[in-house]
N, C-alpha and C positions, 0 to 999 in steps of 0.2 A: 597622549603622554607628554608630560612636561619635562623636557630634557634639561632644563636649567637646574633641576634639583639633583641630577645625576652627576656624580663626581668620578669620572672614569680614571682609572690608573692605567695609563698607556705607556708601554715600553717603546719610546720613540726611537732609540738606537736600533732595536730589533725591527721596527717597522721600516726604518731607513735602510737597513741591510737587505730586507726583503725586496724593496722597490729599487734598490741601487741608487739611493739619494742620501744626502746628509741628514743628520738628526734634526737640525734646525729647520730644514726644508720640510721634513715630515711634520714637525710641530706647527709650522705656519700653515700647511695645507689643512691640518686638523682644525686650527683656529678659524680659517676661512670657511670651511665646511660647517662648523658649528654656528658661525655668524649667519650663514645663509639658512640653515635649518631653523634657527631662532626667528629670523625674519618671516620665514614661511609659516611657522606656527602662529606668530602674532597676526599675520594676514588671515589665516584660517579662522582664528578666534573672532576677528572683527567681521569676517564674512558670516560666521555663525550668528553673531549678535544681530547683524543686519537682517538675516533670514528670519530670525525669531521675531523681530519687530514687524516684518512683513506678514508673517503668519498670524500674529496677534491682531494686526489691522484687518486681515481678511476674515478672521473669526468674528471680530466685532461687527463687520458689515453683514456677515451671514446672520448674526443674532438680530440685528436691526431689521433685516428683511423678514425674518421669521416672525418677529414681534408685529410688524406691520400687517402681515398676512393674518395673524391671529386676531388683530384688532378688526380687520375687514370682515372676518368670518363672524364676529359677534354681532355685526349689523344685520345679518341674514337669519335672525331667529324666526322660526315659523310662528304665525299668529296664534295657533291653537296649541301652543306648547304648555300652557298652564294647566 
């Protein structure tokens, strides 16, 4: 989920009263949390892209091996196959 597209309406004074802190402190904590979540999401996306590249490379190698095996099998045609 992309949290950057969400525009939360937070009642910071109510949050501050609940935790016994000032409204500005509640706001700053939220900003810091959001910044860390955004960084984690960006990191996860780049990890996913790296994993997809690795998967694609492995699939490509598997196809090459299969193709080589198929080429080898064509050399072993029995002589009386006609």
